[in-house]
N, C-alpha and C positions, 0 to 999 in steps of 0.2 A: 503494499499499497504505499501511496507518495501525494504526503501533505502540503502542500505547496501557502506556505504563506506572505501573509502584503499588508501594511501596515502601510495609513493613507495619514498620514500628518501624526499617528500614533505610533510607539518602541512596541517593539509584540517579543512583550517580552520573555519572559522560560514559565510562567504562572498559566498566562492563555494557552504556552501552546499545552502542557500538564493537560487543559480543560480541555482543550480540542480533541486534541487526542485521544483520554476514557471518549469524551463524547463521539465518534467518530470507528471505535473500536468498539463500539456498543452499539451500533448502524451496522456494522458490516458481520457477529455476530446478526443480524436477522435475517439480509438478504449478504448470498451466495459471493462472492467475486467480484467484490468493488474493484475498478481500480484506483480507480489520482481523489484528492479528493482538492479544494480549493477555497483558505479559510482567508479572508478581508475584510479587514477592522483597520474604521472613517470611525477621524473624531472630524464632526465638524456648529461650529461652537459650540454650543450644550449638548448637545448629542454626541453618542456614544451609536455609532450605527456597524454590525456583527452584518457578515456574507461566506453564505459556507453553500458550495454548490458535488457535492456528488454522481462520484461518474462513473459507473455498472453497465461494460460494457455500449450501444447504446442510446441509451436514454440519463437522464440526470436527473436530479433532486437539485430545486436551487430553494433558501431560507435566505432570506432580510429581516435586519428586527433591530427594532432602535432602542434602547434606553438613554437615563441618564450615566447608567454604568457600565460600564465594558462588561464586567463576568453575563449583569445582566441579559444583556443583548445576548452576547454569545452562547448561552444556558439556553434562551427561547432558540435562537436557530439549531439551533444543535440536535433539541426538544421538535421539534416542526420538522425536520427534516428523517426526522426517528418516525409521526408518526408518517411522512409521504413513504418508507420504507416499511415498514408494518398496511399497509395500507393495500401499498403492489404486491408485496408478500403473498395479500389474501386470495387476494386479481387471479394467481396467476396456483393457486393453488387451486382454487374453489373451479376450474377452469378445465384443473383436471381431474379431481375427485367425482364428478357428476356424469355420468353415460346420457347418452344422446338416449329423449326419446322413443321407444316404436311406434313405430305409425300403425295409428288403426285400423281398420277394419270394417265399411254395419255394423260402427260402435261399437268394436271391441275391443280392449287394447292388450297387448301386455302377447301374452304367449299364448294368452290367446287369437289374436289375429294371428298372429304368424301364422300358429296349426291350421288356420280356416287359410289364407293366402294358398299354399302346399296343396 
């Protein structure tokens, strides 16, 4: 996993790096095979903004949060990415585990329809 940190008008300290790394590790446990992550920390007057992007294959999960504290903004952005990862994983598992229904023949469904059509 490659994590890229960018600080705009702010110094990215080890505290922010550790917080981001812990959150991204939690996300990679949910989705297997995340390849890269980008963390952009920005300060604009009194606002602290955290942009987090996690890439897996051809899909990107992006979250941007702002707060008065950088740690809170980073925590909220990582929580949003985690929700997106859970939602994405649920989509793939439900799609795989539900078989397609058999076609109905004259009001019959299931194995009875298959036997009637044969």
